C-alpha positions, -999 to 999 in steps of 0.1 A, spaced: 370 -192 -343 333 -197 -335 327 -228 -315 297 -246 -300 302 -272 -274 274 -297 -264 286 -315 -233 271 -340 -210 266 -319 -179 271 -286 -197 262 -268 -229 281 -237 -237 279 -216 -269 307 -192 -276 297 -168 -303 317 -136 -309 330 -137 -274 296 -143 -257 291 -174 -235 256 -188 -230 248 -216 -207 216 -237 -212 194 -251 -184 196 -288 -176 170 -311 -192 182 -344 -178 213 -360 -163 227 -371 -197 222 -343 -221 215 -306 -220 193 -289 -245 206 -259 -264 195 -226 -249 207 -203 -277 198 -206 -314 223 -192 -339 202 -204 -368 210 -175 -392 248 -175 -385 260 -207 -400 253 -219 -436 273 -251 -430 282 -269 -397 304 -299 -389 292 -318 -358 323 -334 -342 320 -363 -318 350 -376 -297 358 -412 -287 357 -426 -251 380 -408 -227 386 -379 -251 377 -342 -250 369 -319 -279 395 -295 -264 422 -320 -273 446 -306 -299 437 -332 -326 400 -321 -325 410 -284 -326 430 -293 -358 400 -312 -373 378 -282 -365 402 -260 -384 401 -282 -414 364 -277 -416 366 -240 -409 390 -236 -438 361 -248 -460 337 -223 -445 321 -250 -422 316 -240 -386 327 -268 -361 302 -279 -335 319 -298 -308 301 -326 -288 314 -340 -256 296 -372 -244 300 -389 -210 301 -424 -224 299 -440 -189 265 -424 -185 252 -428 -220 267 -463 -227 248 -484 -251 215 -483 -232 211 -446 -239 230 -442 -271 199 -442 -293 181 -419 -269 211 -395 -270 212 -396 -308 175 -387 -308 182 -357 -286 212 -346 -306 193 -349 -339 165 -328 -325 189 -301 -311 208 -299 -344 176 -296 -365 160 -270 -341 192 -249 -336 204 -250 -372 173 -255 -394 189 -239 -425 224 -252 -422 240 -279 -443 253 -305 -418 285 -325 -419 292 -352 -393 325 -364 -379 333 -390 -353 361 -412 -341 357 -446 -325 326 -445 -302 321 -409 -315 318 -424 -350 290 -447 -337 271 -417 -324 277 -398 -357 263 -427 -376 232 -430 -354 226 -393 -357 230 -397 -395 200 -420 -394 179 -393 -379 189 -361 -398 199 -353 -434 236 -346 -438 259 -338 -467 286 -362 -454 295 -384 -425 333 -389 -420 336 -419 -396 370 -429 -383 377 -463 -368 340 -468 -359 338 -491 -328 324 -526 -334 294 -523 -312 267 -531 -338 251 -565 -338 265 -571 -372 300 -564 -359 298 -586 -329 292 -617 -350 326 -611 -367 346 -602 -336 380 -618 -329 392 -594 -302 371 -598 -269 354 -564 -274 323 -574 -255 342 -577 -223 360 -544 -229 327 -528 -238 313 -537 -204 342 -519 -187 340 -486 -206 302 -482 -208 273 -490 -185 260 -519 -205 271 -543 -232 238 -560 -239 219 -533 -258 214 -542 -295 224 -518 -322 220 -524 -359 230 -505 -391 198 -487 -399 195 -466 -431 217 -435 -430 202 -403 -444 237 -389 -452 245 -382 -489 278 -399 -485 297 -418 -458 334 -421 -456 347 -449 -434 383 -445 -424 403 -473 -406 439 -473 -394 461 -499 -409 468 -511 -374 431 -511 -363 428 -548 -371 432 -559 -334 398 -542 -329 382 -539 -363 391 -568 -384 391 -571 -422 358 -592 -422 340 -563 -404 354 -538 -429 343 -559 -458 308 -564 -443 304 -527 -436 315 -518 -471 288 -540 -486 261 -532 -460 262 -494 -455 248 -474 -484 267 -446 -502 300 -454 -484 337 -452 -494 360 -474 -472 396 -465 -469 425 -480 -449 449 -453 -437 485 -465 -440 506 -465 -409 477 -453 -387 466 -468 -354 434 -465 -334 445 -430 -326 430 -400 -343 459 -378 -331 484 -396 -353 499 -378 -382 488 -403 -408 452 -402 -396 451 -364 -394 465 -361 -429 438 -384 -442 411 -365 -425 424 -332 -438 424 -347 -473 388 -357 -472 376 -325 -456 395 -304 -481 378 -323 -509 344 -310 -498 329 -288 -525 
């Protein structure tokens, strides 16, 4: 299975058994040193949540769902403690530029879980995509914070380098956005947030996944993701 990893501290491209390492551009993100632009007609850029790695089994499964539809998975590991909220928009700028430069003729699909869904959404503001599948998107946007019940601001300060940076729902360039939430996500993402997002984000479908928690590795969540990926035409 062809894979591309974009990691904070390392970029590696594995194409037909060949490994290519890119030079460092700064201490948060590494520019792509190899351009397989002609190889992939469709790509799925996959972002993990805080504390997760794209080598985790659940992300391998998600990559296979896309691969079964002829879409090559592009895995992105982000050091969230370095990026935080202060550099989230900057990192989205870098990622958008790398994707456009490296895959100029590819149709792009975006996938993200939790904080990874936030990054996927911010990238979708910068580049055109066929679909953005966003799972349990963390409530870090200004619009979310006004509706918070769980003290996420304090938690946010513990897991990233800043909790004061402002983020808003700018216009996404994705043709379609699917917002998935676990049925038991409500401790973090409450119904008021879900309702607001549903009515504020253009071209979205909002779905509650029965029996799912804030855990993309759960069987219910994976089955829902597989269903929506398999529906891609």
